[in-house]
N, C-alpha and C positions, 0 to 999 in steps of 0.2 A: 969316375965319370963326373964331369962338371957341366953345369948348364950354361953354355955360351949364349950370347945374344942371338946368334943365328939359330941355335937349337930351340930357344924359347919362342922365336917368331914362327918357326916351323910348327912347333907344338900348338901355338895359338890358332894358326891357320887351319891345321888339320882338325883340331877340336871344334872350331866354329863350322867346319865343313861337315861335322857329324861323325867323324871316324871314332871308333872305340879306343879306349886306353890301350888295349892290346895291339891294335893295328898301329897306333902311333908309336908304341914302344918298338914294334918290329921295324917300322920305317926309320926310326932314329938309330936303331942298332947300337953297338958298342957299349954294352952293359946297361942299357936303359931298360928298366923293368916296367911292367904294367903298373905296379905300386908307385914307382918313382914318378910316372906320368901323372897318376891320380894325385899324389901329394903336391906336385908342381901346379897342377890345375887349381887345387884348393888354395895354395899359397898365393897364386896370381888372382884369385877371385873370379875365375872364369866360370860362368854358370850358363849363359845362353848358348844353345847349340842349335844348328840346323836339324830339323827332324828328317829322319830317313823316310822314304815313302811308306815303309811297313809300319813305322811308329806313329803315323798320323791317325788320329782317331776316326773311326768310321762314322758316317752320318747316323744320327739316331734313327732307329727303325720305328715304324709306326706300330704301336702296341695293338695286338689283336685281343679282342675280349676273351676272357677265360670261359671256356665252355665246360660245364660239368661232364664228367665222364662216368660211364657205368662202372661199378665196381667189378673187378675181375672175379671169376668164379674161383672158390677156394680149391686149392690143390688137394688131391687125395694122395695117400701114401703109394708111391710107385707109379704115379701118373707120368705120362711122357709129355714133355713141353717142348716147344720149338721157339727159337728167337732169343733175343737178349733180355733176360729177366733180371739182371743185376739191380736195376733201379726201379723195378716194379714195386708198387706200394704194398699190396697184400699178397705177394707171390708165395709166401710161405705160411703155413699154419701158425697160429699164435702160440708162443712158447708156453710151456707148462708153468703154472704159477710157482713162484719161489717157495721153498720150503718154509714153513712157519717156524720162527725162532721162538723158543720158550719166552714168553713175555711175562714171566713171573716178576712180580714187583720186588725189587731188592730194597729193603729198608735199611738205611744207613743212619746211624745216630748222628745228630748234628755235632756232637762232641768229637766224632771220629773224622768228620770232613775237614780237609786241610787245604791251605793255599799252596802255591808252588814253592813259597819260601819255607813252609813247614814240612814239606814232603820229604821223607827220609827213605833210605835204601830198602827197608823191609815193609814199606807201605804200598797199598794198592793204588795204581795210577789211573784208575777209571775215571774219565772226566765227567763232571756233573754240571750241566747247564751250558750257558753260552759263554765262550772264552772272552767275549768283549764285554760281558756284564761284570760289574765289580763283585757280585755275589758268587762268581765262578769258583768251584772247589774241585778237589779230587776225593775219591772215596776215603782213602787213608786207613782202611781196615788192614789187618795183618796179611801180608802176601803168603801165598802157599807154595811150597816147592812143587814144581811141575805145572804150575798155573800161569807161568810167564809173569808179566808185571802186575797181575791182578789177584784179588782174593778169589776164593772158590766160586762164590755167587757170580762174579763178573766174568770169570774164566768160562763158566758154562754158557754165557751169552756170547762171549767173544769167539770161542773155538767150537767148531762142529766136528764130531768124531769122524775119523777117515772113512769108516764103512758107510756112514750117511752120505758123505761127499761122493763116494764111489757109486752108491745107489742112485743118487741124483744125476750123475754124469751118464750113467746107463740109460736112464729115463730120457734124457735129452737127446741122446744119439739114436734111440729107438724112434723118436718122434720125427726125426729128419729122414 
């Protein structure tokens, strides 16, 4: 497929008339793809187009003052509701609070804390501090087999036993 002067003029006219690249490609036919039309339009530097009536922006609407709305009544378990509630703000009861993670303070000797350059295969990779701060370090304690990339203390924080996750899931589904 080659771009003859006739084809280029047809493309320019149709583009300025507001036709899409797909419509132009179909009109030109003979192996002209939508992408070929787009590429040629960019190479020709054609940017201005006639706007189709659907693409013209609507006149700005007069803004109505925001009126406070009464809060909807909380739903009770098994209550029957009618209408579209997908976007209702307080349609569902508040979720149960997240399970508390053991917040035991893990004390790491400063001598064990390591930078990314000093981190080795058998060292705990628990991040300490803000990564954008020059004082950022990793735990560096000895990793334990079965604790993933962490020492035992950090593995207890990072991983929740399966039975606790199952119990939490059962609580969440009972609430709904």
